[in-house]
C-alpha positions in Angstrom: -10.8 -4.3 27.4 -8.9 -4.2 30.9 -5.0 -5.2 31.4 -6.4 -9.4 31.9 -8.5 -9.4 29.1 -5.7 -8.1 27.1 -3.0 -10.8 28.2 -5.2 -13.7 28.0 -6.0 -12.9 24.5 -1.9 -12.6 24.0 -1.5 -15.7 25.6 -4.4 -17.7 24.0 -3.2 -16.2 20.4 0.3 -17.3 21.0 -0.7 -20.8 22.5 -2.8 -21.3 19.1 0.7 -20.3 17.3 2.9 -22.3 18.8 0.3 -25.3 18.9 0.0 -25.1 15.4 4.0 -24.7 14.9 4.4 -27.7 16.8 1.8 -29.9 15.5 0.2 -29.9 19.0 3.5 -30.7 20.3 3.2 -33.9 18.4 6.2 -32.8 16.7 7.8 -30.7 19.7 10.7 -33.6 19.8 11.3 -35.0 17.0 11.5 -39.3 17.3 15.1 -40.7 17.3 16.5 -36.8 18.2 18.6 -35.8 21.4 18.4 -32.5 20.5 15.8 -30.4 19.0 16.5 -27.5 16.3 15.3 -24.5 17.6 13.2 -23.0 14.9 10.9 -26.5 15.8 11.3 -25.7 19.3 7.7 -24.1 20.5 9.3 -23.6 24.0 11.9 -22.0 23.4 11.9 -20.5 19.5 10.4 -17.5 18.3 6.9 -17.1 20.3 8.1 -19.0 23.4 9.2 -16.0 25.1 6.8 -13.7 24.3 3.7 -16.4 25.5 6.1 -16.7 29.3 6.2 -12.9 29.3 2.3 -12.5 28.7 1.8 -15.5 31.4 4.2 -14.3 33.7 2.3 -10.6 33.7 -0.5 -12.4 34.3 0.2 -14.2 37.5 1.1 -10.4 38.2 -2.5 -9.7 37.9 -3.2 -12.5 40.3 -0.9 -11.7 42.7 -2.1 -8.0 42.6 1.0 -6.7 42.0 0.3 -5.1 38.7 3.2 -2.8 39.4 5.5 -5.4 37.9 4.0 -5.4 34.8 6.5 -3.1 31.8 3.8 -1.0 30.0 5.8 -0.7 27.1 6.8 -4.4 26.9 2.9 -5.3 27.6 1.8 -3.0 24.2 4.8 -4.4 22.2 3.3 -7.3 22.9 -0.3 -6.0 21.9 0.2 -4.4 19.2 2.2 -7.4 17.8 -0.4 -10.2 18.6 -4.1 -8.6 19.0 
């Protein structure tokens, strides 16, 4: 499995986890609420950071800059989500 495949698998898994937690983002902002609870926030919640990081690394590959990828952090993501 190459880096792109690993990162795509991580991103897909996290997207699924976030979607399941937020009911496909239907529950992202509860009706009548102006402030969202952190634990319900799919973008900034417990998986949001890792989702953005995996996609940032995919972008680094897209622009031909694999050196921008923190290998230790990528390994952590792979161990946790694959």
